[in-house]
Backbone as CSV, one residue per row, in Angstrom:
resi,resn,N_x,N_y,N_z,CA_x,CA_y,CA_z,C_x,C_y,C_z
1,MET,-261.769,35.031,34.404,-262.671,34.796,33.290,-263.669,33.726,33.686
2,PRO,-264.855,33.707,33.062,-265.877,32.757,33.488,-265.564,31.348,33.055
3,GLU,-266.004,30.409,33.863,-265.917,29.000,33.508,-267.314,28.438,33.488
4,LYS,-267.689,27.770,32.405,-269.046,27.281,32.254,-269.024,25.809,31.881
5,SER,-270.093,25.114,32.216,-270.259,23.733,31.794,-271.731,23.459,31.612
6,GLY,-272.059,22.734,30.564,-273.454,22.399,30.312,-274.272,23.626,29.984
7,ALA,-275.569,23.521,30.187,-276.486,24.617,29.941,-276.684,25.401,31.214
8,ALA,-275.744,26.308,31.472,-275.747,27.009,32.758,-277.025,27.789,32.996
9,ARG,-277.713,28.203,31.948,-278.957,28.927,32.114,-280.133,28.120,31.575
10,GLY,-279.927,26.816,31.385,-280.983,25.988,30.839,-281.457,24.952,31.818
11,GLY,-281.650,23.693,31.327,-282.192,22.661,32.183,-281.243,22.204,33.251
12,ASN,-279.968,22.004,32.883,-278.959,21.584,33.844,-277.654,22.291,33.523
13,GLY,-276.867,22.566,34.545,-275.550,23.142,34.315,-275.107,23.998,35.461
14,ARG,-273.932,24.602,35.275,-273.363,25.443,36.312,-272.497,26.498,35.656
15,GLU,-272.320,27.606,36.353,-271.497,28.697,35.865,-270.795,29.326,37.049
16,ALA,-269.488,29.485,36.943,-268.716,30.147,37.990,-267.868,31.225,37.353
17,VAL,-267.822,32.400,37.953,-267.078,33.523,37.415,-265.873,33.799,38.294
18,PHE,-264.678,33.857,37.655,-263.421,34.111,38.348,-262.729,35.273,37.634
19,PRO,-262.837,36.489,38.161,-262.222,37.630,37.501,-260.724,37.640,37.695
20,GLY,-260.061,38.703,37.264,-258.613,38.813,37.391,-258.188,38.967,38.828
21,GLY,-256.922,39.357,39.025,-256.402,39.510,40.387,-256.078,38.169,40.996
22,CYS,-256.584,37.913,42.193,-256.254,36.680,42.900,-257.006,35.482,42.328
23,GLY,-257.962,35.707,41.446,-258.687,34.598,40.827,-259.756,33.997,41.700
24,ALA,-260.174,34.695,42.754,-261.187,34.158,43.651,-262.551,34.165,42.969
25,ARG,-263.353,33.177,43.302,-264.702,33.090,42.757,-265.546,34.255,43.260
26,THR,-266.269,34.905,42.348,-267.152,36.004,42.741,-268.622,35.647,42.601
27,SER,-268.953,34.655,41.798,-270.352,34.253,41.669,-270.436,32.818,41.195
28,ALA,-271.569,32.183,41.483,-271.805,30.809,41.058,-273.293,30.629,40.790
29,TYR,-273.593,29.920,39.706,-274.984,29.716,39.306,-275.141,28.253,38.910
30,VAL,-276.051,27.519,39.575,-276.230,26.093,39.329,-277.710,25.813,39.098
31,VAL,-277.996,25.089,38.016,-279.360,24.697,37.685,-279.420,23.189,37.561
32,THR,-280.416,22.562,38.194,-280.631,21.128,38.097,-282.079,20.870,37.734
33,ASN,-282.264,20.178,36.620,-283.621,19.869,36.140,-284.490,21.124,36.038
34,GLY,-283.880,22.207,35.578,-284.605,23.445,35.381,-284.831,24.258,36.632
35,VAL,-284.346,23.797,37.776,-284.530,24.495,39.046,-283.199,25.101,39.482
36,VAL,-283.218,26.389,39.804,-282.004,27.060,40.262,-281.667,26.589,41.673
37,GLN,-280.535,25.908,41.814,-280.091,25.406,43.109,-279.158,26.382,43.819
38,GLN,-278.426,27.161,43.040,-277.473,28.093,43.621,-277.375,29.326,42.734
39,ASN,-277.415,30.495,43.348,-277.215,31.758,42.650,-276.510,32.699,43.623
40,GLY,-275.233,32.427,43.820,-274.499,33.074,44.894,-273.486,34.093,44.425
41,THR,-273.240,35.077,45.287,-272.161,36.038,45.093,-271.231,35.975,46.296
42,TYR,-269.928,36.138,46.058,-268.907,35.949,47.075,-268.179,37.268,47.327
43,SER,-267.945,37.585,48.602,-267.237,38.801,48.981,-265.981,38.441,49.761
44,TYR,-264.944,39.300,49.647,-263.647,39.036,50.256,-263.127,40.299,50.927
45,ASP,-262.223,40.108,51.891,-261.587,41.263,52.511,-260.323,41.631,51.737
46,GLN,-259.566,42.594,52.244,-258.381,43.059,51.528,-257.278,42.016,51.466
47,ALA,-257.361,41.019,52.330,-256.383,39.929,52.297,-256.859,38.765,51.434
48,ALA,-257.925,38.997,50.648,-258.488,37.987,49.744,-259.076,36.803,50.494
49,ARG,-259.556,37.052,51.726,-260.193,35.999,52.512,-261.700,36.113,52.358
50,LEU,-262.357,34.976,52.196,-263.805,34.955,52.024,-264.492,35.490,53.274
51,THR,-265.412,36.448,53.096,-266.112,37.039,54.229,-267.618,36.821,54.177
52,GLN,-268.182,36.643,52.966,-269.629,36.508,52.883,-270.042,35.840,51.582
53,VAL,-271.077,35.008,51.685,-271.696,34.398,50.514,-273.195,34.669,50.599
54,VAL,-273.718,35.349,49.602,-275.148,35.632,49.535,-275.736,34.813,48.399
55,ASP,-276.708,33.972,48.715,-277.317,33.085,47.732,-278.810,33.411,47.637
56,THR,-279.217,33.984,46.507,-280.626,34.342,46.336,-281.496,33.124,46.065
57,ALA,-280.888,32.021,45.620,-281.676,30.813,45.354,-282.176,30.184,46.648
58,THR,-281.377,30.250,47.681,-281.741,29.664,48.972,-282.109,30.730,50.000
59,ASN,-282.053,31.999,49.591,-282.364,33.125,50.489,-281.509,33.061,51.755
60,SER,-280.210,32.845,51.559,-279.310,32.687,52.698,-278.103,33.605,52.563
61,THR,-277.553,33.994,53.712,-276.323,34.772,53.774,-275.385,34.099,54.765
62,ASP,-274.236,33.665,54.300,-273.244,33.014,55.150,-272.087,33.975,55.390
63,VAL,-271.710,34.135,56.653,-270.667,35.074,57.040,-269.463,34.316,57.600
64,TYR,-268.274,34.710,57.181,-267.017,34.118,57.643,-266.201,35.215,58.313
65,THR,-265.651,34.932,59.496,-264.819,35.906,60.201,-263.432,35.319,60.419
66,TRP,-262.447,36.224,60.591,-261.048,35.819,60.655,-260.364,36.487,61.839
67,ASN,-259.400,35.790,62.427,-258.579,36.364,63.478,-257.460,37.201,62.870
68,ASP,-256.820,38.018,63.703,-255.756,38.890,63.210,-254.577,38.111,62.647
69,ASP,-254.365,36.879,63.140,-253.236,36.090,62.651,-253.571,35.316,61.376
70,GLY,-254.775,35.523,60.836,-255.145,34.881,59.578,-255.883,33.573,59.723
71,THR,-256.090,33.090,60.939,-256.841,31.854,61.132,-258.341,32.145,61.076
72,LEU,-259.091,31.173,60.612,-260.536,31.314,60.503,-261.160,31.301,61.890
73,ALA,-261.946,32.320,62.209,-262.551,32.429,63.537,-263.923,31.786,63.598
74,SER,-264.730,31.952,62.549,-266.065,31.365,62.543,-266.552,31.194,61.122
75,PHE,-267.418,30.214,60.937,-268.047,30.009,59.643,-269.390,29.325,59.873
76,PRO,-270.296,29.414,58.920,-271.671,28.964,59.157,-271.833,27.454,59.133
77,GLY,-272.789,26.992,59.940,-273.258,25.612,59.912,-274.759,25.617,59.716
78,PRO,-275.376,24.466,59.618,-276.831,24.408,59.429,-277.595,24.811,60.690
79,GLY,-277.999,26.071,60.768,-278.748,26.545,61.918,-277.897,27.046,63.059
80,TYR,-276.588,27.088,62.898,-275.698,27.574,63.947,-274.426,28.107,63.299
81,THR,-273.576,28.715,64.125,-272.277,29.202,63.675,-271.181,28.394,64.346
82,ARG,-270.208,27.964,63.578,-269.062,27.251,64.123,-268.002,28.261,64.535
83,GLU,-267.527,28.163,65.781,-266.503,29.060,66.300,-265.268,28.245,66.665
84,MET,-264.116,28.672,66.160,-262.875,27.938,66.363,-261.985,28.604,67.408
85,ALA,-261.262,27.779,68.169,-260.254,28.258,69.117,-258.925,27.610,68.759
86,TYR,-257.828,28.348,68.942,-256.506,27.893,68.534,-255.506,28.055,69.673
87,ASN,-254.399,27.336,69.575,-253.296,27.559,70.500,-252.357,28.605,69.914
88,GLU,-251.273,28.906,70.623,-250.375,29.981,70.194,-249.625,29.632,68.917
89,GLU,-249.625,28.363,68.525,-248.967,27.944,67.290,-249.937,27.916,66.111
90,GLY,-251.163,28.344,66.342,-252.133,28.388,65.267,-252.808,27.070,64.982
91,GLN,-252.663,26.113,65.889,-253.327,24.821,65.715,-254.724,24.884,66.331
92,MET,-255.696,24.368,65.597,-257.070,24.419,66.083,-257.258,23.479,67.264
93,LEU,-257.803,24.007,68.357,-258.026,23.220,69.561,-259.467,22.754,69.697
94,SER,-260.419,23.557,69.224,-261.811,23.183,69.419,-262.711,23.892,68.419
95,ILE,-263.889,23.306,68.221,-264.963,23.924,67.455,-266.204,23.924,68.337
96,THR,-266.792,25.086,68.507,-267.997,25.240,69.314,-269.149,25.666,68.421
97,ARG,-270.314,25.095,68.647,-271.502,25.488,67.904,-272.248,26.566,68.681
98,ASN,-272.461,27.689,68.021,-273.185,28.811,68.622,-274.545,28.912,67.947
99,GLN,-275.580,28.524,68.669,-276.939,28.579,68.144,-277.728,29.626,68.933
100,ASN,-277.829,30.811,68.336,-278.555,31.921,68.967,-278.041,32.229,70.365
101,GLY,-276.721,32.204,70.527,-276.117,32.544,71.804,-275.866,31.371,72.726
102,THR,-276.434,30.223,72.412,-276.186,29.021,73.213,-275.030,28.249,72.595
103,ARG,-273.948,28.091,73.349,-272.742,27.469,72.824,-272.605,26.035,73.331
104,THR,-272.286,25.132,72.382,-272.105,23.718,72.696,-270.793,23.250,72.093
105,LEU,-269.924,22.669,72.921,-268.654,22.148,72.414,-268.920,20.974,71.489
106,ALA,-268.409,21.057,70.267,-268.636,20.007,69.280,-267.414,19.132,69.071
107,ASN,-266.217,19.738,68.986,-265.012,18.978,68.687,-263.831,19.529,69.481
108,GLU,-262.938,18.630,69.880,-261.667,19.005,70.486,-260.542,18.271,69.779
109,TYR,-259.354,18.919,69.694,-258.221,18.365,68.973,-256.979,18.413,69.854
110,ALA,-256.098,17.420,69.691,-254.840,17.375,70.424,-253.713,17.058,69.447
111,TYR,-252.486,17.508,69.788,-251.355,17.415,68.865,-250.131,16.844,69.564
112,GLY,-249.232,16.264,68.758,-247.984,15.743,69.270,-246.884,16.781,69.209
113,SER,-245.709,16.433,69.738,-244.583,17.364,69.762,-244.082,17.708,68.370
114,ASP,-244.372,16.845,67.379,-243.962,17.119,66.006,-244.955,18.013,65.279
115,GLY,-246.026,18.429,65.962,-247.030,19.281,65.357,-248.155,18.530,64.683
116,GLY,-248.026,17.215,64.571,-249.066,16.426,63.926,-250.260,16.202,64.844
117,ARG,-251.436,16.172,64.253,-252.646,15.942,65.052,-252.666,14.507,65.546
118,ARG,-252.971,14.342,66.836,-252.988,13.016,67.433,-254.404,12.522,67.737
119,SER,-255.341,13.426,67.967,-256.679,12.949,68.291,-257.728,14.004,67.980
120,ARG,-258.941,13.541,67.801,-260.098,14.400,67.607,-261.269,13.800,68.365
121,LYS,-261.897,14.593,69.217,-263.084,14.147,69.940,-264.317,14.824,69.354
122,ASP,-265.263,14.007,68.942,-266.519,14.484,68.379,-267.605,14.273,69.424
123,TYR,-267.965,15.338,70.131,-268.940,15.223,71.207,-270.365,15.110,70.691
124,VAL,-270.580,15.517,69.453,-271.919,15.432,68.872,-272.277,13.990,68.545
125,ASN,-271.314,13.262,67.989,-271.571,11.885,67.550,-270.935,10.831,68.453
126,ASN,-270.345,11.264,69.611,-269.756,10.339,70.567,-268.652,9.490,69.926
127,VAL,-267.750,10.151,69.196,-266.658,9.456,68.513,-265.331,10.084,68.910
128,TRP,-264.392,9.254,69.331,-263.030,9.662,69.648,-262.120,9.038,68.597
129,THR,-261.421,9.885,67.843,-260.536,9.425,66.780,-259.100,9.723,67.157
130,ARG,-258.226,8.718,67.008,-256.811,8.886,67.316,-255.969,8.583,66.093
131,PHE,-254.852,9.335,65.970,-253.867,9.110,64.918,-252.557,8.777,65.624
132,PRO,-252.303,7.511,65.891,-251.198,7.135,66.776,-249.814,7.338,66.205
133,CYS,-249.667,7.574,64.915,-248.346,7.754,64.326,-248.234,9.146,63.738
134,GLY,-247.068,9.769,63.847,-246.871,11.135,63.375,-246.187,11.210,62.035
135,VAL,-245.382,12.249,61.852,-244.766,12.489,60.548,-243.702,11.448,60.202
136,ALA,-243.290,10.629,61.180,-242.271,9.623,60.912,-242.835,8.383,60.235
137,CYS,-244.137,8.321,60.046,-244.749,7.146,59.439,-244.267,6.945,58.010
138,GLY,-244.084,5.694,57.649,-243.763,5.364,56.270,-245.027,5.176,55.460
139,PRO,-244.882,4.827,54.161,-246.053,4.660,53.302,-247.021,3.629,53.870
140,GLY,-248.254,4.019,53.998,-249.299,3.103,54.427,-249.312,2.792,55.903
141,GLU,-248.426,3.415,56.691,-248.328,3.061,58.098,-249.207,3.920,59.010
142,LEU,-249.600,5.115,58.543,-250.424,5.953,59.389,-251.849,5.417,59.390
143,VAL,-252.341,5.115,60.572,-253.688,4.579,60.694,-254.540,5.531,61.513
144,GLU,-255.821,5.392,61.342,-256.801,6.136,62.121,-257.597,5.123,62.916
145,ARG,-257.685,5.343,64.228,-258.402,4.421,65.089,-259.530,5.171,65.788
146,GLN,-260.660,4.493,65.986,-261.828,5.141,66.565,-262.418,4.331,67.709
147,SER,-263.018,5.079,68.632,-263.725,4.512,69.770,-264.861,5.467,70.113
148,ASP,-265.709,5.065,71.047,-266.620,6.059,71.594,-265.826,6.908,72.589
149,LEU,-266.444,7.876,73.215,-265.708,8.819,74.054,-265.158,8.194,75.332
150,THR,-265.552,6.968,75.641,-264.972,6.295,76.806,-263.556,5.814,76.524
151,GLY,-263.217,5.570,75.252,-261.901,5.087,74.882,-261.607,3.669,75.321
152,GLN,-262.622,2.874,75.560,-262.421,1.533,76.084,-262.166,0.499,74.990
153,SER,-262.638,0.740,73.780,-262.472,-0.235,72.706,-262.164,0.504,71.407
154,TRP,-261.024,0.150,70.786,-260.565,0.856,69.592,-260.560,-0.065,68.382
155,ALA,-260.861,0.511,67.216,-260.841,-0.234,65.959,-260.240,0.648,64.880
156,THR,-259.443,0.056,63.985,-258.855,0.807,62.878,-259.951,1.184,61.891
157,SER,-260.069,2.476,61.612,-261.120,2.963,60.722,-260.594,3.469,59.395
158,ALA,-259.297,3.773,59.313,-258.748,4.272,58.049,-257.248,4.067,58.022
159,GLN,-256.701,4.065,56.803,-255.267,3.945,56.590,-254.859,4.978,55.554
160,TYR,-253.689,5.615,55.772,-253.255,6.699,54.904,-251.919,6.359,54.250
161,LEU,-251.705,6.917,53.072,-250.456,6.743,52.350,-249.560,7.937,52.626
162,ASN,-248.352,7.687,53.157,-247.408,8.752,53.491,-248.013,9.796,54.414
163,GLY,-248.984,9.385,55.226,-249.560,10.299,56.179,-250.456,11.367,55.597
164,SER,-250.851,11.247,54.325,-251.671,12.305,53.732,-252.877,11.737,53.002
165,ALA,-252.651,11.001,51.920,-253.758,10.521,51.106,-254.397,9.285,51.738
166,ILE,-255.686,9.354,51.985,-256.384,8.212,52.552,-256.473,7.110,51.499
167,ILE,-256.147,5.879,51.872,-256.257,4.766,50.932,-257.309,3.766,51.376
168,ARG,-257.692,3.810,52.639,-258.759,2.914,53.095,-259.511,3.563,54.241
169,ARG,-260.815,3.525,54.172,-261.653,3.920,55.300,-262.642,2.798,55.520
170,ASN,-262.594,2.205,56.727,-263.348,0.992,57.018,-262.987,-0.052,55.965
171,ASN,-263.925,-0.554,55.191,-263.604,-1.560,54.179,-263.725,-1.019,52.764
172,GLU,-263.584,0.311,52.620,-263.653,0.932,51.306,-262.285,1.495,50.926
173,PHE,-261.795,1.135,49.731,-260.478,1.527,49.267,-260.602,2.627,48.221
174,HIS,-259.820,3.712,48.415,-259.897,4.886,47.557,-258.800,4.841,46.499
175,HIS,-259.172,5.086,45.265,-258.226,5.124,44.154,-258.222,6.551,43.600
176,TRP,-257.134,7.283,43.894,-257.071,8.712,43.577,-256.535,8.946,42.179
177,ASP,-257.086,9.969,41.505,-256.528,10.364,40.222,-255.526,11.496,40.429
178,TYR,-254.986,12.032,39.339,-253.916,13.024,39.445,-254.391,14.349,40.039
179,ARG,-255.701,14.587,40.042,-256.232,15.822,40.611,-256.626,15.665,42.072
180,GLY,-256.473,14.471,42.605,-256.801,14.264,44.005,-258.246,13.933,44.259
181,THR,-258.934,13.323,43.296,-260.311,12.897,43.505,-260.391,11.383,43.490
182,ALA,-261.237,10.842,44.364,-261.428,9.396,44.431,-262.401,8.989,43.318
183,GLY,-261.869,8.855,42.117,-262.717,8.524,40.979,-263.343,7.156,41.091
184,VAL,-262.634,6.237,41.748,-263.141,4.878,41.922,-262.939,4.464,43.373
185,ILE,-263.956,3.857,43.973,-263.878,3.297,45.323,-264.272,1.829,45.234
186,THR,-263.437,0.955,45.778,-263.688,-0.478,45.713,-263.742,-1.078,47.105
187,ASP,-264.215,-2.327,47.184,-264.140,-3.063,48.445,-262.837,-3.837,48.481
188,GLY,-262.640,-4.628,49.526,-261.390,-5.346,49.696,-261.114,-6.402,48.645
189,SER,-262.136,-6.793,47.892,-261.964,-7.793,46.832,-261.801,-7.165,45.460
190,GLY,-261.787,-5.835,45.417,-261.626,-5.151,44.140,-262.925,-4.855,43.426
191,ASN,-264.055,-5.164,44.050,-265.342,-4.854,43.422,-265.620,-3.359,43.506
192,VAL,-266.029,-2.754,42.402,-266.279,-1.316,42.371,-267.553,-0.988,43.138
193,LEU,-267.394,-0.101,44.143,-268.537,0.350,44.929,-269.085,1.670,44.422
194,SER,-268.202,2.497,43.844,-268.632,3.820,43.412,-267.723,4.349,42.322
195,ASN,-268.341,5.006,41.324,-267.628,5.760,40.305,-268.002,7.226,40.476
196,ASN,-267.014,8.118,40.438,-267.261,9.532,40.723,-266.515,10.421,39.736
197,LEU,-267.170,11.524,39.361,-266.562,12.502,38.465,-266.776,13.885,39.062
198,TYR,-265.693,14.682,39.147,-265.745,16.002,39.771,-265.168,17.054,38.833
199,ASP,-265.590,18.328,39.055,-264.915,19.401,38.339,-263.685,19.815,39.133
200,LYS,-262.963,20.822,38.649,-261.685,21.176,39.265,-261.824,21.758,40.661
201,PHE,-263.053,22.116,41.051,-263.279,22.689,42.366,-263.826,21.680,43.361
202,GLY,-263.873,20.419,42.962,-264.346,19.387,43.868,-265.842,19.214,43.895
203,VAL,-266.559,19.863,42.982,-268.012,19.727,42.929,-268.363,18.464,42.140
204,ALA,-269.184,17.609,42.741,-269.549,16.357,42.087,-270.357,16.630,40.825
205,ARG,-269.881,16.097,39.705,-270.614,16.195,38.455,-271.372,14.911,38.166
206,TYR,-270.832,13.794,38.668,-271.490,12.497,38.463,-271.033,11.555,39.563
207,THR,-271.974,10.909,40.216,-271.647,9.876,41.201,-272.569,8.693,40.980
208,ASN,-272.020,7.517,41.179,-272.811,6.308,41.000,-272.251,5.219,41.897
209,GLY,-273.115,4.536,42.624,-272.659,3.442,43.456,-273.112,3.577,44.896
210,SER,-272.583,2.665,45.739,-273.080,2.540,47.110,-272.023,2.822,48.164
211,ALA,-270.870,3.394,47.793,-269.828,3.677,48.784,-270.353,4.635,49.845
212,GLN,-269.958,4.389,51.104,-270.467,5.171,52.228,-269.566,6.338,52.606
213,THR,-268.291,6.274,52.250,-267.347,7.286,52.707,-267.673,8.666,52.149
214,PRO,-267.535,9.711,52.984,-267.700,11.074,52.470,-266.415,11.627,51.880
215,TRP,-265.285,10.902,52.040,-263.985,11.411,51.620,-263.733,11.023,50.165
216,ARG,-264.152,11.902,49.252,-264.010,11.620,47.827,-263.205,12.699,47.115
217,TRP,-262.996,13.824,47.784,-262.242,14.939,47.194,-261.162,15.330,48.174
218,GLN,-259.895,15.242,47.739,-258.780,15.405,48.670,-258.185,16.799,48.665
219,ARG,-258.020,17.407,47.512,-257.366,18.721,47.461,-257.884,19.483,46.259
220,THR,-257.650,20.813,46.260,-258.058,21.663,45.145,-256.842,22.141,44.401
């Protein structure tokens, strides 16, 4: 059934349609200040996996492909296609950017014996991220450390609660609500840096403040 908020066909608002069956979104319509920002339709395969998004507002078509084992093989980026490679356990090893046939390695990932991710190399931004503790970490003990790709100097960039919910990134502290959204972000002294409001799909409805972190929506 459709879900609507605000004036979906007026000055501001959004409309998303979710029919019966698996409940997957089939269309979305977003208007901001009287301008249509999104007018998309969504297509799925027989396994209910997203295969295509056609947006007449932006005149764009995004295509998603899948491997036989159910892992995502490729999805669109700005001006290129992201292509994923996996190991035999289904863990993602790399993301390559394919721009008109020219492929550039963007990210590489490594894992520990417990299956937990241990590192991520970002070749685009020259950032090497390590997660030195695995699933045995206690509350607040899992940290994220970063360096450039030389690995010569490391600094703690984030801290996680029970190895899942981020509670600190750099000097910004995340305060999660019951839906998994960072409604409030503060600095180390408790000063509010950002107030945020999201709908159930993680779409920002209201944001205010100067927080730098992009991690504001944790789960759907």
